[in-house]
Backbone as a ProteinNet text record, in pm:
[ID]
protein_1_A
[PRIMARY]
MDGKTLEFVTYCIAKLSSALQLPQQEIYRRLNTSGILYGYIVPSYDVLHTFSSRYLMEDLTGYMKEKGVLEQEVWNEYCEKNK
[TERTIARY]
86	0	90.5	64.8	147.5	100.5	175.9	148.5	13	-26.5	-155.3	-271.7	-260.5	-366.1	-372.4	-257.5	-253.6	-315.5	-284.1	-342.2	-494.5	-541.6	-685.2	-753.7	-691.6	-746	-756.7	-653.3	-653.7	-765.7	-783.6	-891.9	-1028.3	-1047.9	-1176	-1204.5	-1105	-1122.2	-1157.8	-1088.2	-1116.6	-1256.9	-1296.7	-1430.5	-1539.7	-1519.5	-1617.5	-1627.9	-1515.9	-1515	-1599.7	-1581.3	-1657.7	-1805.9	-1833.4	-1971.5	-2050.4	-1984.3	-2052.4	-2033.8	-1953.3	-1924.2	-1871.6	-1775.1	-1706.5	-1556.8	-1479.8	-1334.8	-1271.3	-1164.8	-1097.1	-1047.9	-1001.7	-954.5	-1067.4	-1187.5	-1303.9	-1341.9	-1336.6	-1365	-1264.5	-1136.1	-1032.5	-1059.7	-1090.3	-1115.5	-1230.7	-1338.6	-1455.7	-1425.9	-1357	-1323.4	-1228	-1132.9	-1033.2	-1094	-1166.9	-1221.6	-1331.4	-1402	-1509.2	-1457.7	-1331.6	-1276	-1299.2	-1366.6	-1395.5	-1267.5	-1177	-1055	-970.8	-930.9	-842.7	-916.8	-1047.5	-1126.2	-1205.2	-1216.4	-1294.9	-1223.8	-1190.2	-1134.8	-1000	-906.7	-772.4	-777	-839.6	-838.5	-922	-1015.8	-1102.6	-1058	-937.6	-887.2	-902.9	-866.2	-869.1	-1006.5	-1111.2	-1247.2	-1295.5	-1278.3	-1332.7	-1276.6	-1149.7	-1092	-1148	-1223.3	-1285.5	-1423.5	-1477.1	-1609.9	-1604.6	-1716	-1725.9	-1723.6	-1688.9	-1681.8	-1816.3	-1922.9	-2057	-2092.6	-2069.5	-2101.9	-2015	-1887.9	-1797.4	-1848.6	-1893.4	-1945.5	-2073.6	-2160	-2282.5	-2248.2	-2151.4	-2109.9	-2050.7	-1958	-1889.8	-1982.1	-2065.7	-2156.5	-2261	-2307.6	-2401.9	-2341.1	-2216	-2147.5	-2121.1	-2085.4	-2066.7	-2197.6	-2308.2	-2440	-2469.2	-2444.7	-2468.6	-2385.2	-2260.5	-2170.9	-2196.3	-2286.8	-2322.7	-2227.4	-2149	-2055.3	-2098.4	-2223.4	-2278.2	-2413.3	-2421.3	-2544.1	-2657.3	-2779.2	-2896.4	-2904.8	-2874.1	-2881.6	-2783.1	-2659.8	-2558.2	-2599.7	-2651.6	-2698.7	-2811.9	-2908.1	-3021.3	-2976.1	-2883.3	-2831.2	-2760.2	-2680.9	-2610.6	-2711.8	-2811.3	-2911.6	-2989.1	-3025.5	-3099.9	-3016.4	-2889.4	-2799	-2774	-2786.3	-2748.9	-2866.8	-2980.6	-3097.9	-3082.2
-116.9	0	123.1	214.8	334.5	437.8	544.7	645.5	713.3	743.3	810.2	719.7	593	497.9	480.4	469.7	457.6	579.1	696.3	820.1	819	771.8	765.5	664.9	549	447.7	505.3	574.5	637	740	817.3	916.4	847.7	741.5	668.8	614.2	556.4	500.3	610	722.6	834	889.6	908	960.6	862.3	734.2	634.1	628.6	639.5	639.4	753.8	870.2	987.1	972.8	929.3	917.8	812	701.4	589.4	588.8	681	692.4	560	504.7	381.9	410.4	344.3	365.8	329	400.1	373.8	229.9	174.7	36.2	-59.4	-29.9	-113.3	-100.9	19.9	41.1	-37.4	-25.6	-99.1	-249.9	-300.5	-443.6	-488.2	-412.5	-449.6	-444.9	-340	-328.7	-440	-471.1	-573.1	-712.9	-749.3	-884.9	-910.8	-807	-824.4	-828.6	-791.7	-787	-654.2	-561.5	-432.3	-352.1	-359.1	-278.4	-314.6	-441.9	-482.8	-535.5	-558.1	-605.3	-496.2	-379	-270.5	-135.2	-91.2	43.5	57.5	-31.8	-21	-34.9	-139.9	-150.8	-44.1	17	118.7	260.4	275.8	407	510.4	474.7	571.5	633.9	558.5	610.5	672.4	598.9	644.3	778.6	805.8	930.6	1053.5	1032.3	1145.4	1180	1093.4	1116.3	1227.4	1295.4	1390.2	1311.2	1378.7	1312.3	1251.3	1324.7	1275.4	1151	1157.2	1043.4	922.5	947.6	839.9	769.6	845.9	786.2	708.3	760.7	688.7	557	562.3	443	338.1	380.5	284.9	230.5	314.7	263.8	170.3	203	114.9	-21	-19.8	-145.8	-224.1	-154	-221.2	-286.5	-218.3	-272.5	-396.1	-383.3	-494.6	-617.7	-596.9	-707.3	-761.4	-698.2	-747.8	-710.3	-604.6	-562.9	-433.8	-394.9	-275.9	-313.2	-307.1	-344.9	-248.8	-299.1	-219.7	-93.2	-103.3	14.2	122.7	84	180.1	239.2	156	201.7	302.7	272.2	362.5	496.5	495.2	621	702	636.3	704.7	768.5	691.8	743.3	860.7	851.8	958	1086.6	1071.4	1185.4	1251.4	1176.9	1227.3	1244.1	1273.8	1298.2	1427.2
0	0	0	-91.1	-96.4	7	18.6	120.4	105.3	-19.2	-42	-2.5	-35.2	0.7	151.6	215.6	361.6	428.4	377.6	431.8	414.9	301.1	276	368.3	387.6	478.3	619.8	662.9	795.2	805.7	700.4	695.8	707.3	631.5	634.8	774.5	837.2	971.2	1070.4	1063.2	1154.8	1132.5	1006.8	977	1018.5	993.4	1035.1	1186.9	1253.3	1399.7	1453.3	1396.5	1438.5	1403.2	1282.9	1235.9	1312.2	1346.1	1411.4	1562.8	1611.2	1754	1811.4	1739.6	1780	1779.2	1864.1	1865	1730.5	1694.6	1568.2	1558.6	1670.1	1669.3	1631.7	1678.7	1647.8	1500.4	1447.8	1305.5	1222	1254.7	1181.5	1187.7	1306.1	1323	1233.9	1235	1154.6	1005	961.4	819.3	776.9	862	829.6	828.9	933	941.8	839	797.7	699.4	556.2	537.1	402.5	332.7	398.6	336.3	314.7	410.4	402.5	280	269.7	160.3	37.8	52.3	-61	-130.1	-65.2	-123.9	-114.9	5.9	21.4	-49.3	-19.8	-78.5	-230.9	-286.1	-432.2	-503.6	-432.7	-494.3	-462.8	-408.4	-369.6	-480.7	-603.8	-713.9	-733.7	-711.1	-724.6	-593.2	-483	-354.3	-308.8	-336.9	-287.2	-358.2	-466	-535.5	-478.3	-392.1	-333.9	-229.8	-211.9	-100.7	29.8	136.1	266.7	303.9	281.6	316.2	234.5	103.6	18.5	53.3	84.5	123.4	248.5	347.2	470	442.1	356.3	320.1	251.3	161.7	88.4	182.7	266.4	354.8	463.1	522.1	625.8	564.8	446.3	378.3	348.1	305.8	276.7	404.5	511.6	640.5	684.9	666.9	703.1	618.1	488.2	395.2	431.1	475.1	510.2	651.2	726.3	858.3	970.1	950.2	1054.9	1124	1100.8	1164.4	1223.3	1354.9	1423.7	1386.3	1392.6	1357	1440.9	1569.6	1658	1615	1584.5	1539.7	1406.2	1316.5	1185.7	1201.2	1286.8	1309	1362.5	1458.9	1515.9	1408.3	1325.8	1217.6	1120.7	1081.5	987.7	1046.9	1172.3	1237.7	1243.9	1271.9	1282.5	1148.2	1040	907.3	813	865.1	780.2	703.8
[MASK]
+++++++++++++++++++++++++++++++++++++++++++++++++++++++++++++++++++++++++++++++++++

């Protein structure tokens, strides 16, 4: 992983942590164990880094929900906060 991709991954983890109100370590664990980190974020860097912050969070949280690594309660709180 090159420096730009690593910086982007770090940014995504920090933004997800803030948006979902979960520790960064927990976000990393969920992204890594679900395959989202190395199966989606890293290989899709060229496209994902062009998204707005809001759209990026919608995309990543939706994918986390789809992959079953985001509990319904956390998802509901996120959706309520971002109406």
